[in-house]
MILUMDREN-258520 format. One record per residue: x, y negated, z negated of N, C-alpha, C, CB in turn. Coordinates in steps of 0.001 Angstrom, whole numbers, padded with zeros to 6 digits, always signed. Glycine has a CB too. Example, Ala and Ser with C-alpha at 12.3 -4.5 7.8 and 13.67 -1.06 7.14 Angstrom:
+013190+005690-007800+012300+004500-007800+013200+003300-007800+011308+004473-009046;+012850+002250-007080+013670+001060-007140+012900-000030-007870+014084+000598-005725;
***
This chain:
+214148-052379-121096+214514-053385-122697+215733-053451-122939+213982-052836-124176;+216225-054529-122914+217770-054795-123600+218119-054161-124761+218026-056194-123987;+219196-053533-124870+219930-053233-126180+219911-054534-127239+221536-052826-125798;+220181-053961-128507+220465-055163-129563+221697-056063-128893+220984-054489-131240;+222529-055301-128440+223978-056047-128245+223962-057244-127027+225204-054793-127776;+222812-056258-126198+222666-057314-124669+221693-058610-124900+221813-056326-123187;+220884-058424-126159+220217-059584-126688+221062-060404-127376+219170-059271-127506;+221874-060232-127951+222764-061113-128943+223779-061716-127950+223579-060187-130252;+223713-061338-126945+225080-061727-125763+224288-062582-125004+225869-060336-124640;+223110-062412-124600+221982-063452-124025+221872-064759-124747+220526-062824-124102;+221835-064414-125890+221516-065804-127025+222808-066393-127072+220986-065413-128801;+223919-065690-127207+225112-066552-127663+225351-067411-126339+226554-065594-128163;+225006-066842-124991+225174-067464-123961+224367-068418-123464+225314-066769-123258;+223181-068572-124044+222258-069818-123979+222894-070766-124603+220903-069703-124577;+223056-070536-125899+223999-071516-126958+225499-072075-126467+224349-070575-128375;+226113-071219-125910+227324-071810-125131+226916-072590-124027+228258-070760-124594;+226056-072397-123081+225939-073143-121962+225318-074414-122556+225122-072433-120820;+224657-074528-123512+224072-075853-124241+225445-076640-124310+223277-075574-125946;+226014-076134-125052+227405-076707-125772+227975-077511-124709+228579-075498-126295;+228349-076257-123754+229258-076929-122449+228502-078062-121980+229505-075875-121066;+227454-078321-121906+226599-079224-121056+226825-080459-122177+224790-078623-120702;+226839-080707-123105+226968-081573-124133+228261-082107-124017+226720-080994-125391;+229541-080989-123944+230874-081323-123739+231154-082362-122697+231558-080175-123434;+230200-081814-121465+230147-082698-120030+229776-084242-120079+229000-082053-119044;+229281-084575-121553+228727-085935-121386+230118-087020-121405+227540-086251-122733;+230918-087171-120479+232060-088131-120238+231507-089233-119486+233273-087503-119465;+230535-089507-118758+230225-090807-117957+228882-091411-118720+229915-090455-116181;+228703-092570-118185+227571-093272-118648+226233-092540-117920+227752-094907-118276;+225955-091961-116785+225003-091173-116339+224451-089969-116819+225293-090968-115412;+225531-089380-117275+225301-087806-117951+224455-088323-119657+227397-086738-118258;+225529-089173-119807+225021-089376-121132+223402-090262-121455+226254-090167-121781;+223070-091143-120239+221751-091352-120477+220767-090505-120337+221432-092173-119916;+221084-089380-119133+220255-088356-119167+220124-087524-120419+220586-087623-118186;+221123-087230-121120+220877-086721-122509+220113-087626-123257+222104-086453-123248;+220184-088590-123559+219458-089918-124201+218157-089642-123971+219825-091405-123567;+217810-089699-122517+216294-089727-122160+215874-088275-122954+215949-089740-120238;+216529-087302-122943+215852-085855-123280+215931-086320-124797+216795-084167-122768;+216737-087119-125520+216490-087370-126992+215106-088158-127183+217746-088246-127636;+214702-089062-126321+213775-089873-126380+212488-089077-126238+213985-090885-125452;+212272-088316-125536+211392-087540-125003+210995-086346-126274+212052-086969-123581;+212244-085812-126732+211872-084911-127862+212164-085067-128892+212145-083899-127828;+212328-086410-129247+212754-086570-131041+212687-086128-131897+212489-087182-131701;+211324-085104-131733+210896-084395-132951+211313-083037-132987+209479-084423-133113;+212246-082555-132219+212597-081190-131775+214119-081523-132549+212504-080787-129824;+214561-080347-133141+215612-080134-133864+216931-080593-132557+215526-078408-134537;+218169-080885-133181+219323-081136-132670+219413-079841-131391+220503-081145-133955;+219549-078711-131842+219858-077351-131659+218957-077369-130146+219319-076201-133084;+217673-077656-130242+216784-077306-129092+216520-078767-128256+215271-076575-129700;+217362-079787-128799+217205-080732-127650+218443-080672-126710+217004-082216-128181;+219513-079895-126982+220760-079575-126722+220162-078559-125473+221713-078944-128099;+219300-077803-126025+218746-076097-125254+218083-077010-124047+217180-074728-126423;+217123-077531-123994+216128-078208-123218+217152-079340-122430+214807-078901-124263;+217965-079868-122856+218769-080492-121950+219578-079755-120927+219549-081194-122630;+220037-078803-121516+220659-077668-120595+220345-076981-119872+221074-076964-120919;+219097-076972-120088+218225-075957-118779+217438-076803-118088+217099-074674-119305;+216943-077937-118434+216225-078882-117641+216176-080282-117982+215011-078497-117565;+217221-081058-117699+217305-082406-118031+216293-083323-117387+218583-082840-117728;+215297-082831-116705+214438-083826-116005+213221-083548-116632+214359-083732-114424;+213181-082583-117934+211725-082230-118390+211406-083416-119384+211589-080628-119183;+210013-083526-119290+209407-084689-120099+208397-084287-121045+208780-085709-119221;+207635-083029-120880+206431-082713-121944+206410-081173-121877+204791-083426-121506;+206574-080302-122989+206959-079023-122944+205924-078142-123781+208385-078934-123436;+205474-077237-123585+204453-076242-124310+204596-075051-123975+203099-076461-124111;+204025-073842-124776+204054-072624-124487+203238-072319-123317+203733-071939-125540;+203248-071209-123118+202170-070846-121853+200449-070776-122515+202679-068993-121097;+200109-070570-123458+199004-070580-124166+198427-071793-124556+199186-069916-125134;+199432-072707-125073+199510-074005-125498+198381-074720-124330+201226-074581-125483;+199071-074401-123017+198903-075494-122109+197816-075069-121674+199896-075811-121095;+197237-073894-121394+195644-073421-120952+194759-073929-122231+195439-071463-120725;+195206-073676-123449+194093-073919-124370+193789-075386-124782+194354-073160-125579;+194828-076185-125015+194851-077300-125706+195232-078426-124238+196067-077151-127125;+195507-078161-123302+195527-079293-122087+194599-078565-120799+197406-079659-121490;+194332-077530-120883+193339-076994-119453+194387-077039-118170+191770-078281-119033;+195453-076596-118430+196328-076443-117495+197430-075160-117493+196928-077648-117521;+197552-074705-116211+197948-073130-116166+199320-073382-115819+197106-072056-115010;+200277-072483-116102+201826-072625-115660+201416-071846-113912+203273-071443-117023;+202376-072410-113320+202266-072263-112033+203177-070695-111923+202878-073718-111184;+202818-070080-110849+203086-068591-110908+204490-068620-110187+201855-067569-110109;+205205-067594-111368+206819-067635-110650+207772-068616-111201+206798-068044-109044;+207121-069572-112156+208040-070731-112890+208913-069660-114169+206768-072280-113777;+210049-070420-114380+211079-069868-115025+210799-070688-116378+212559-070028-114258;+210594-070052-117428+210881-070907-118764+211983-071241-119408+210386-070461-119667;+211925-072423-119863+212778-073173-120973+213022-072613-122180+212241-074345-121335;+214066-071765-122915+214126-071074-123820+214583-072132-125103+214989-069913-123418;+213542-072080-125881+214237-072669-127319+213897-071941-128262+213882-074063-127805;+214846-072311-129487+214841-071633-130770+213553-072005-131443+216079-072008-131646;+213154-070806-131995+211733-070809-133054+212308-070220-134045+210250-069955-132633;+211803-070456-135418+212569-069799-136632+211782-068599-136907+212687-070755-138010;+212218-067842-137452+211647-066337-138116+211585-066607-139887+213015-064771-137679;+210179-066647-140104+209766-066802-141188+209725-065573-142037+208700-067375-141045;+210229-065235-143293+209887-064202-143541+209317-064145-145081+210920-063422-143181;+208300-063367-145715+207975-063704-147197+208909-062855-147976+206400-063401-147640;+209667-063877-148711+210552-063251-149521+210086-062253-151024+211385-064431-149853;+210820-061194-151125+210536-060419-152295+210953-060844-153502+210985-059264-152190;+211039-060552-154551+211675-060979-156176+212918-060901-155681+211413-059904-157705;+213323-059469-154979+214979-059621-154828+215630-060068-154074+215596-058795-154777;+214973-060496-152754+215185-061940-152212+215476-062995-152650+214447-062335-151783;+214279-063522-153430+214371-064712-154116+215962-064756-155006+212964-064775-155126;+215991-063603-155687+217170-063273-157061+218429-063807-156171+217416-061179-157714;+218404-062938-154706+219779-063147-153880+219690-064443-153568+220021-062273-152531;+219068-064790-153127+218902-066250-152366+218909-067459-153190+217565-066348-151610;+218660-067270-154832+218644-068072-155793+217623-069266-155597+219945-068455-155980;+216358-068593-155175+215410-069727-154502+213875-069294-155313+215336-069555-152429;+213005-070266-155784+211928-070061-156037+210627-069894-154816+211848-070994-156890;+211015-070181-154020+210284-070325-152728+209940-069065-152061+211059-071114-151789;+208494-069142-151681+207570-067692-151318+208243-067309-149791+205473-068039-151163;+208664-068137-148966+208860-067814-147618+210409-068680-147465+207426-068361-146546;+211109-067771-146374+212238-068746-146064+212467-068143-144448+213783-068604-147288;+213668-069124-144006+213685-068804-142457+214928-067956-142641+213821-070205-141253;+214771-066669-141679+215657-065535-141807+216739-065307-140696+214823-064360-141884;+216096-066237-139521+216639-066176-138456+215894-067410-137346+216544-064661-138088;+216278-066972-136009+215556-067448-134690+215319-066660-133836+216116-068322-134005;+214656-066779-133288+214358-066135-131826+214278-067088-130846+213052-065356-131721;+214563-066565-129503+214476-067671-128493+213142-067494-127391+215962-067665-127646;+212183-068514-127801+210711-068351-127204+210574-068740-125697+209670-069294-128025;+209935-068946-124968+209830-069690-123411+208813-070631-123669+209355-068666-122005;+209240-071822-122932+208178-072713-123039+208439-073082-121479+208266-073969-124307;+207313-074546-121476+207236-074590-119786+207130-076281-119774+205586-073597-118906;+207739-076995-118903+207939-078484-118671+206239-078905-117741+209723-078764-117518;+206056-079820-118059+204408-080294-117437+204700-080143-116037+203756-082094-117776;+205626-080335-115677+206068-080244-113708+205996-079008-113439+207763-080708-113057;+205733-077838-114323+205977-076550-113824+204149-075781-114049+207495-075735-114901;+203296-076753-114453+201849-076566-114240+201174-077352-113568+201222-076517-115218;+199598-076836-113432+198933-077520-112898+197423-077678-113618+199034-077076-111665;+196764-078879-113321+195427-078731-114205+195173-080020-114342+195481-077974-115661;+194355-080485-115581+194063-081611-115863+195163-082952-116231+193282-081282-116774;+195142-084056-115961+196147-084961-116053+196340-084959-117848+195665-086516-115238;+197531-085363-118251+198314-085388-119439+198697-086850-119496+199563-084373-119421;+197994-087088-120686+198377-088443-121116+198890-088494-122285+197406-089317-121123;+199572-089475-123121+200388-089548-124237+200433-090890-124842+201675-089123-123908;+200470-090893-125993+200301-092514-126549+201445-093560-125667+200759-092585-128524;+202748-092545-125316+203521-093747-124452+203249-094196-123803+204337-093757-123919;+202143-093651-122832+201642-094040-121556+200976-095158-122022+200781-093025-120754;+199978-095182-123229+199371-096423-123466+200223-097659-123944+198390-096174-124397;+201231-097198-124579+202197-098406-125515+203035-099074-124004+203722-097421-127078;+203448-097956-123177+204142-098542-121629+203006-099809-121064+204201-096935-120154;+201810-099522-120950+200937-100522-120311+200826-101719-121019+199643-100043-120110;+200471-101449-122661+200390-102615-123283+201596-103504-123411+199926-102353-124429;+202965-102838-123354+203831-103617-123219+204456-104392-122182+204396-103165-123595;+203557-104087-121559+203754-104770-119916+203672-106518-119968+202215-104140-118721;+202878-106714-120939+202657-107929-121979+203366-108587-122919+201881-107714-122649;+204459-109400-122610+205635-109729-123231+205203-110221-124547+206463-110709-122452;+203902-110886-124934+203613-111228-126072+203573-110176-126929+202603-111873-126069;+203171-108836-126381+202733-107609-127520+204471-107277-127578+201366-105923-126806;+205561-107380-126791+206840-106945-127012+207456-108125-128198+207686-106866-125460;+206818-109214-128307+207229-110321-129307+206819-109962-130530+206687-111675-129036;+205653-109283-130310+204585-108805-131685+205419-107871-132373+202972-107942-131281;+205828-106454-131614+206541-105359-131963+207548-105707-132665+206920-104635-130994;+208659-106915-131929+209857-107303-132446+209468-107970-133921+210616-108309-131388;+208500-108877-133998+208401-109465-135440+207646-108642-136381+207740-110825-135445;+207165-107471-135914+206791-106529-137052+207710-105720-137667+205882-105688-136684;+208815-105071-136556+209855-104503-137025+210935-105228-137599+210250-103842-136185;+211141-106483-137683+212016-107389-138516+211385-107637-139774+212310-108716-137851;+210034-107934-139846+209262-108027-140861+209435-106685-142061+207872-108163-140195;+209295-105617-141062+209526-104370-142147+210779-103915-142503+208952-103163-141723;+211340-104371-141602+212842-104400-142300+213275-105075-143348+213719-104792-141545;+212733-106243-143234+213013-107684-144525+212150-106921-145658+212112-109749-144046;+211299-106246-145530+210040-106074-146595+209954-104902-147151+208699-106256-146047;+210791-103798-146210+210660-102487-147039+212070-101802-146900+209386-101441-146456;+213413-102621-146652+214439-102255-146766+215337-103071-147295+214703-101862-145865;+216504-102793-147826+217693-103284-148294+218154-104463-147261+218737-102084-148434;+217677-104253-146189+218499-105148-145211+217897-106569-145099+218541-104491-143722;+218506-107474-144686+218268-108854-144547+218192-108854-142801+219580-109874-145350;+216901-109692-142310+217477-109963-140773+216880-110943-140617+217273-109000-139561;+217642-112127-140140+217543-113611-140120+217929-114007-138471+218699-114339-141357;+217333-115087-138086+217457-115455-136901+218341-116817-136885+216112-115538-136326;+219452-117168-135728+220050-118095-135456+220246-118406-134256+220884-118067-135948;+220467-119751-133778+220447-120072-132480+221438-119781-131320+220338-121175-132551;+221307-118620-130419+222159-118306-129734+223709-118966-129573+221513-118310-128821;+223428-120105-129305+224673-121141-129154+225862-120895-130248+224099-122762-129375;+225026-120402-131302+226248-120128-132609+226602-118788-132755+225754-120531-134170;+226621-117674-131702+226608-116705-131539+227958-116158-130738+225472-116584-131115;+228534-117151-130005+229843-117105-129340+229509-115876-128236+231214-116772-130504;+228141-115918-127394+228145-115310-126608+227181-113856-126833+229414-115309-126386;+227336-113533-128162+226807-112627-128401+225099-112592-128491+227472-112341-129380;+224567-111596-128934+222913-111572-128805+222428-111388-130278+222270-110201-127765;+223713-110856-131191+223078-110605-132452+224408-109735-133408+221499-109602-132135;+224203-109599-134724+225338-108837-135164+224989-108263-136440+226592-109648-135258;+225684-107199-137012+225342-106682-138378+226346-106914-139238+225050-105293-138432;+226549-107433-140554+227420-107989-141427+227393-107028-142556+227075-109410-141792;+228360-105932-142272+228362-104489-143397+228628-105421-144932+230121-102994-142982;+229466-106410-145103+229435-106960-146535+227913-107449-146886+230536-108272-146680;+227322-108014-146365+226267-108618-147003+225287-107973-146432+226158-110026-146933;+225019-106667-145819+223973-106002-145085+222979-106877-144685+223386-104970-145803;+223568-107500-143535+222585-108613-143052+222658-108689-141411+223031-110165-143755;+221586-108562-141129+220958-108659-139206+221018-109861-138823+219243-108272-138763;+221788-110238-137652+221382-111752-137615+220959-111522-135732+223046-113173-138184;+220089-112111-135752+219646-112153-134141+219493-113557-133495+218175-111441-133934;+219638-113696-132255+219552-114950-131482+217944-115153-131474+220286-114829-129882;+217609-116043-132163+216320-116571-132243+215356-116868-131006+216504-117684-132884;+216216-117657-130099+215692-118336-128828+216024-117603-127834+216151-119666-128552;+216575-116092-127800+216771-115374-126694+215373-115464-125944+217266-113931-127046;+215522-116074-124471+214033-115933-123896+213479-114479-123742+213960-116587-122436;+214258-113765-123428+213736-112117-122867+213456-111327-124112+215044-111137-121905;+212150-111310-124365+211609-110624-125339+212007-109094-125540+210299-110771-125142;+212129-108229-124294+212499-106928-124428+214311-107164-125168+212309-106080-122680;+214771-107696-124501+216154-108178-124666+216582-108168-126067+216313-109546-124131;+215581-109096-126601+215520-109388-128195+215207-108141-128814+214391-110496-128669;+214390-107534-128740+213767-106123-129277+214948-105495-129342+212631-105268-128349;+215587-105160-128062+216721-103987-128125+217955-104395-128912+217252-103576-126622;+218177-105684-129081+219003-106256-129798+219015-105771-131499+218696-107655-129524;+217883-105913-131417+217325-105652-133228+217562-104041-133552+215230-106021-133521;+216948-103226-132610+217373-102082-132618+219037-101553-132484+216622-101676-131718;+219967-102583-131414+220948-101792-131619+221697-102198-133006+221787-101825-130409;+221024-103523-133552+221667-103964-134926+221573-103127-136058+221122-105166-135384;+220204-102534-135898+219688-101654-136946+220419-100359-137040+218257-101380-136727;+220922-099903-136098+221508-098814-135455+223081-099106-136455+221516-098969-133451;+223405-100084-136317+224886-100245-136804+224707-100342-137978+225741-101348-136346;+223806-100854-138509+223425-100784-140100+223131-099194-140931+221928-101692-140213;+222626-098422-139864+222735-097220-140479+223834-096357-140188+221689-096590-140271;+224542-096458-139030+225855-095569-138800+227145-096458-139233+226008-095089-137086;+227209-097475-139285+228342-097872-139752+228562-099312-140550+229075-097785-138685;+227458-098924-141846+227818-100066-142966+228878-099231-143701+226416-100629-144086;+229037-100083-144817+230354-099715-145861+230306-098480-146438+230501-100644-147101;+229127-097588-146760+229302-096288-147151+229436-095043-146318+228415-096107-147849;+229279-095367-144824+229237-094482-143316+230497-093956-143289+228979-095370-141812;+230305-092493-142854+231470-091630-142458+232281-092164-141229+230951-090204-142127;+231531-093046-140508+231840-093711-139203+232243-095061-139588+230621-093735-138166;+232119-095510-140444+232684-096934-140469+234161-097498-140015+232590-097268-141769;+234954-096454-140132+236300-097040-139693+236606-096071-138350+237606-096920-141035;+235433-095950-137570+235929-095209-136109+235886-096549-135163+234685-093754-135421;+236753-096459-133961+237100-097690-132899+235770-098143-132637+237923-097267-131391;+236084-099371-132404+234753-100486-131778+234225-099795-131051+235006-101864-130936;+234753-099270-129867+234133-098775-128368+233070-097599-128860+235523-098024-127132;+233558-096396-130053+233011-095510-130293+231329-096086-131076+234094-094680-131058;+231867-097236-132039+230586-097664-132883+229609-098082-131826+230856-098952-134001;+229795-099158-130917+229164-099404-129931+228401-098711-128712+229793-099929-129665;+229226-097795-128811+228624-096654-127827+227348-095437-128406+230054-095729-127376;+227634-095764-129705+226571-095253-130706+225446-095984-130977+227082-095055-131917;+225380-097325-131430+224431-098406-131379+223516-098548-130144+225160-099599-131519;+224451-098657-129236+223625-098730-127883+222705-097666-127882+224492-098623-126564;+223155-096467-127871+222348-094915-127394+221429-095203-128023+222874-093327-127751;+221174-095501-129417+219976-095616-130243+219160-096686-129833+220279-095783-131627;+219685-097796-129648+218779-098949-128898+218241-098375-127399+219812-100471-128619;+219010-097415-126779+218632-097026-125611+217235-095955-125416+219859-096477-125134;+217403-095196-126754+216552-093924-126914+215455-094699-127724+217335-092484-127765;+215434-095643-128501+214292-096692-128881+213377-097575-127561+215141-097893-129839;+213937-097868-126785+213698-098614-125743+212489-097633-124871+215189-098956-124960;+213172-096501-124665+212971-095198-123730+211545-095077-124273+214106-093681-123974;+211562-094686-125728+210485-094312-126355+209112-095219-126146+210902-094242-127692;+209106-096259-126162+207975-097237-125921+207807-097566-124245+208333-098696-126810;+208785-097001-123701+208406-097146-122044+209025-098500-121522+206594-097209-121736;+209961-099066-122280+210356-100151-121537+211494-100238-120795+210397-101040-122216;+211618-100840-119416+212713-100243-118722+214186-100641-119420+212620-100730-117183;+214760-099429-119243+216230-099569-119716+217302-099095-118765+216433-098794-120992;+217146-099321-117243+217678-098660-116262+219056-099453-116334+216809-098665-114889;+218945-100913-116533+220224-101256-116405+220907-101934-117894+220234-102244-115159;+220825-100825-118782+221640-100850-119909+222944-100278-119416+221029-100083-121106;+223992-100867-120332+225196-100315-120074+225359-099713-121407+226312-101288-119578;+225921-098321-121178+226396-097191-122338+227694-097506-122410+226223-095521-122017;+228383-097832-121291+229887-097370-121296+230120-095833-121243+230597-097892-122613;+231705-095566-121543+231988-094066-121267+232348-093635-122703+233279-093742-120088;+231837-092408-122823+232168-091788-123896+233418-090687-123810+230961-091234-124314;+233987-091115-122965+234947-089899-122870+236021-090226-123939+235651-089690-121294;+236118-091014-124546+237199-091212-125725+236579-090244-126899+237348-093013-126298;+235479-089752-127016+235404-088924-128354+234188-087565-127953+234767-090154-129858;+233886-087690-126366+233185-086637-125930+234021-085323-125744+232553-087037-124733;+235342-085558-125678+236166-083853-125462+236573-083242-126722+237743-083870-124547;+236472-084177-127918+236432-083257-129055+234923-082721-129643+237184-084011-130180;+234929-081126-129712+233649-080434-129848+233225-081071-131420+233834-078558-129721;+233715-081026-132362+233237-081437-133688+232835-083201-133568+234575-081062-134901;+233674-084011-132865+233197-085373-133293+232173-085494-132363+234248-086595-133259;+231974-084982-130916+230731-085246-130269+229009-084258-130981+231220-084765-128538;+229321-083580-131487+228320-082880-132259+228043-083920-133374+228823-081394-132813;+228703-084366-134010+228752-085120-135475+228090-086554-134838+230641-085321-136318;+228645-087152-133525+228222-088128-133113+226624-088416-132738+228990-088235-132243;+226576-087066-131917+225173-086943-131141+223878-086637-132350+225300-085465-129888;+224672-086123-133663+223524-085747-134515+223175-087044-135230+223860-084528-135556;+224229-087832-135472+223804-089181-136157+222964-090081-135185+225141-090037-136635;+223438-089856-134180+222443-090931-132979+221141-090518-133103+222793-090781-131174;+220763-089096-133251+219954-088480-133057+218699-088676-134354+220617-087271-132788;+219486-088670-135241+218790-088827-136856+218533-090560-136881+220160-088211-138439;+219298-091389-136623+218821-092712-136568+217952-092886-135411+219906-093662-136540;+217919-092496-134311+216714-092844-133356+215352-092037-133952+217094-092302-131650;+215612-091268-134567+214198-090809-135301+213442-091722-135962+214372-089835-136315;+214569-092408-136974+213903-093490-137920+213474-094644-137489+214664-093885-138867;+214097-094834-135870+214060-095934-135460+212275-095655-135020+215353-096293-134316;+212284-094502-134306+211341-093799-133076+209941-093988-134279+211919-091634-132404;+210042-093448-135494+208972-093381-136462+208413-094667-137014+209413-092620-137536;+209599-095422-137203+208941-096734-137419+208534-097747-136488+209627-097339-138122;+208676-097428-135164+208228-098008-133851+206792-097439-134009+209132-097506-132385;+206776-096386-133876+205404-095862-133391+204131-096291-134651+205577-093966-133166;+205026-096401-136015+204227-096769-137138+203585-098115-136615+205113-096915-138548;+204438-098828-136350+203936-100364-136007+203350-100495-134669+205139-101441-136049;+203474-099508-133896+202585-099653-132648+201304-099269-132609+203055-099031-131651;+200803-098439-133820+199770-098188-134262+199159-099145-134867+199848-097323-134851;+199675-099843-135803+199084-101166-136226+198712-102096-135440+199784-101778-136925;+199429-102353-134370+199452-103560-133579+198513-102921-132591+200964-104145-133011;+197957-101783-132761+196941-101359-131869+197233-101165-130194+195894-102367-132080;+198635-100789-130087+199408-100951-128940+199429-099535-128411+200832-101583-129214;+198640-098687-129416+198605-097054-128867+197277-096603-128401+199004-095955-130062;+196388-097900-128308+194898-097530-127764+195017-097740-126584+193666-098268-128250;+194368-096826-125762+194218-096745-124117+193739-098149-123805+193029-095507-123497;+194166-098918-122690+193538-099897-122334+192075-099697-121922+194249-100408-121447;+191286-100817-122186+190013-100400-121983+189587-100620-120449+189121-101133-122964;+188657-099636-119960+188501-100106-118313+187571-101027-118488+187983-098967-117112;+187729-101827-117193+186718-102638-117023+185428-102393-116990+186880-103123-116191;+184369-103120-117748+182995-102970-118102+182662-103205-116891+182338-103796-119176;+182128-102417-116025+181390-103391-114589+179676-103241-114804+181900-102499-112620;+179299-104432-114722+178319-104708-114899+177460-104092-113887+178325-105865-115056;+176815-103445-114086+175805-102713-112899+174888-103402-111940+174843-101855-113539;+174095-104461-113110+173473-105299-112174+173988-106130-111067+172929-106007-112793;+175371-106178-110872+176176-107021-110113+176488-106592-108824+177288-107266-110733;+176310-105177-109014+176814-104275-108176+176064-104173-106631+176744-102998-108959;+176525-104413-105421+175648-104117-104503+175192-102708-104477+176146-104481-103352;+174004-102358-103503+173425-101296-103600+174551-099866-102882+171961-101644-102865;+175031-100551-102226+176098-099948-101265+177379-099314-102640+176850-101520-099920;+177666-100332-103315+178709-099783-104515+178053-099060-105477+179459-100904-105325;+176709-099243-105586+176048-098508-106456+176133-096807-106106+174615-099102-106449;+175830-096417-105020+175548-095349-104086+176889-094793-104125+174989-095766-102609;+178014-095538-104167+179475-095078-104038+179764-094277-105130+180502-096201-103979;+179487-095344-106311+179696-095001-107680+179228-093684-108243+179129-095962-108408;+177944-093666-107860+176799-092526-107961+177598-091310-107391+175267-092870-106986;+178241-090962-106172+178873-090112-105549+179949-089498-106368+179280-090655-104445;+180769-090832-106313+181786-090421-107138+182080-089871-108140+182181-090937-107321;+181104-090495-109343+180970-089807-110822+180171-088305-110513+179907-090941-112032;+179510-087840-109525+178950-086368-109262+180187-085624-108964+177822-086222-107970;+181100-086278-108231+182334-085180-108083+183230-085170-109010+183145-085304-106932;+183419-086280-109665+184381-086148-110989+183467-084839-112092+184496-088105-111948;+182510-085032-111998+181857-084153-112899+181720-082919-112744+180833-084452-113095;+181698-082401-111191+181977-080927-110542+183523-080489-110980+181842-080982-108679;+184524-081397-110665+185785-080925-111157+186316-080963-112450+186581-081433-110563;+185544-081540-113250+185933-081696-114643+186022-080722-115374+185248-082406-115269;+186757-080306-115915+186552-078522-117183+186429-078853-118720+188344-077237-117241;+187188-080054-119133+186945-080529-120277+185527-081028-120823+187756-081398-120310;+185230-080280-121649+183570-080380-121977+183410-082191-122070+183054-079397-123856;+184194-082495-123318+184080-084177-123766+184451-084861-122429+185304-084756-125153;+185446-084499-121962+185322-085790-120361+184068-085635-119479+186737-085502-118973;+183513-084300-119581+182403-084193-118703+181485-084735-119395+182035-082922-118237;+181269-084761-120651+180239-085487-121055+179930-087026-121008+180203-085167-122103;+181194-087662-121184+181442-089185-120889+181051-089525-119469+182995-089595-121095;+181187-088444-118197+181345-088857-117303+179875-088888-116756+182345-088260-116735;+178783-087657-117504+177441-087549-117461+176824-089066-117712+176990-086455-118525;+177223-089398-119010+176560-090481-119485+176719-091585-118329+177132-090903-120906;+178272-092154-117959+178033-093059-116724+177189-092793-115545+179166-093274-116178;+176978-091408-115395+176265-091279-114001+174827-091398-114461+176576-089783-113118;+174446-091203-115713+173076-091495-116233+172580-093090-116165+173061-091004-117755;+173631-093900-116689+173502-095418-116393+173183-095802-114976+174787-096124-116738;+174063-095155-114031+173915-095589-112623+172813-095262-112125+174821-095152-111785;+172403-093822-112560+170868-093364-111690+169889-094232-112781+170377-091162-111644;+169911-095024-113915+168944-095820-114432+169185-096737-113528+168960-096212-115843;+170153-097468-113407+170159-098791-112536+169421-098689-111035+171770-099218-112284;+169862-097642-110398+169252-097290-108833+167835-097154-109178+169866-095748-108001;+167162-095961-109938+165955-095962-110478+165014-097305-110642+166201-095418-111641;+165579-098477-111610+165181-099653-112042+164700-100500-110437+166529-100355-113023;+166277-100581-109891+165828-101355-108372+164896-100885-107520+166876-101446-107426;+164968-099526-107541+164052-099163-106128+162524-099180-106763+164479-097351-105315;+162254-099186-108134+161032-099613-108534+160405-100980-108483+161009-099299-109605;+161474-101903-108723+161408-103428-108192+160732-103461-107116+162682-104109-107873;+161622-102677-105831+161842-103136-104723+160366-102718-104249+163160-102609-104009;+159729-101624-104627+158364-100873-104523+157385-101820-104879+158215-099592-105454;+157644-102297-106166+156244-103100-106663+156738-104524-105874+155963-103286-108765;+157517-105110-105622+157560-106439-104535+156854-106195-103173+159175-106845-104113;+157335-104875-102769+156888-104620-101629+155111-104124-101652+157927-103557-101104;+154697-103697-102744+153268-103770-102851+152677-104933-103012+152841-103085-103770;+152914-105961-103673+152756-107277-104092+152294-108247-102736+154192-107738-104798;+153775-107748-101739+153478-108892-100438+152670-107799-099215+155390-109733-099633;+152208-106926-099561+151797-106153-098639+150207-105309-099322+153183-105151-098260;+149210-106068-099596+148294-105465-100549+147289-104921-099663+147703-106447-101633;+147437-104856-098656+146654-103775-097778+147216-102391-097625+146518-104266-096377;+148355-101899-098225+148765-100844-097678+148482-100452-099148+150179-100717-096839;+147737-099085-098891+147171-098523-100072+148312-097251-100598+145528-097932-099665;+148537-097467-102198+149698-096785-102710+149469-095506-102852+150156-097254-103881;+150274-094279-102662+149732-093037-102730+149348-092760-104575+150954-091914-101961;+148164-092075-104489+147903-091601-105857+148535-090706-106450+146864-091222-106003;+148725-090603-108107+149791-089866-108561+148939-088436-108602+150495-090472-110051;+149638-087593-109010+149007-086238-109105+148217-086114-110138+149885-085199-109178;+148297-086978-111158+146976-086805-112374+146078-087484-111817+147137-087404-113979;+146246-088574-111078+144780-089124-110618+144109-088365-109837+144764-090334-109916;+144666-087325-108867+144136-086493-108005+143605-085342-109057+145211-086051-106848;+143929-084748-110000+143541-083692-110549+142296-084590-111391+144800-082814-111376;+142009-085265-111812+141047-086078-112636+139624-085957-111668+141672-087833-112885;+140043-086556-110265+138952-086313-109430+138345-085180-108956+139145-086793-108577;+139251-083888-109446+138532-082584-108948+137633-082044-109995+139563-081436-108554;
***
């Protein structure tokens, strides 16, 4: 059992390692890897995003040992080392505590403990799907990308103090769009043929409006700094909906990544604005039905050949045997019943047709008929 001093030293080392990894973000590839972590774990605190990134930059979905087992029917593989994240220690406040802290709240965070969680890649069991998987599939249709772009544009116009308008690309001198701080206006090249690029441009300019407006603390930062921040937010937002961002240029962040205070401030703002964009986009993709799982093609059982029916029957039997989730097993059983019903109907029809064509062949008497004759 480690001493209190050893435990504190371990916690300090964990945080120091995470901070060092953040200070190493001096090129585009490392910066992209960090932003990928932000996109995957945007609902986590900045502290925990840094911790996850420093311990496993490839992590995609994390949960505790029991949560993997109880909620996802997955088991952590033997020998896997956990990713440590900070969990708040919440204490019920006494009247003396409330007076000392000058608060009327009944509970407060009094510290943090570092608990182990595991990435999905460290577990085995049933497949794990998230809404992002469905959004990604649905956004393969560019019409859906256009719908999301229009919905996001309408949302900004109707629910914020921003004005978003479109002009021909030819009037933008090679740009795809811009943000005008003096009028709080975003202008987008309306005739851009690449729908995904058009959406990404809107995310980029929205980031400028939130980070570099007239009242922003960063409004006087160098242009390269501002562009890197805005592009980072757009990158995170596009990653969140699963649109390919591999060819995006984030440039170098070396101009500000060497200053500990500046980089933490810059990354914190990137995360805050990314969270805003993701929340807005998630709400809109739900409204547009893009988070619904693509429906499986409904096979008309009557059109399947006998061989295909038998193959489907055998496949469903195997899936039912392997399934551990009761809800999933029930759905598979219903499908199996439908196939069984179709096979039974076909068999009965074939017997009836055979009997009609061969009247001389006596059909076996049922057990009921035989019992009545006794």
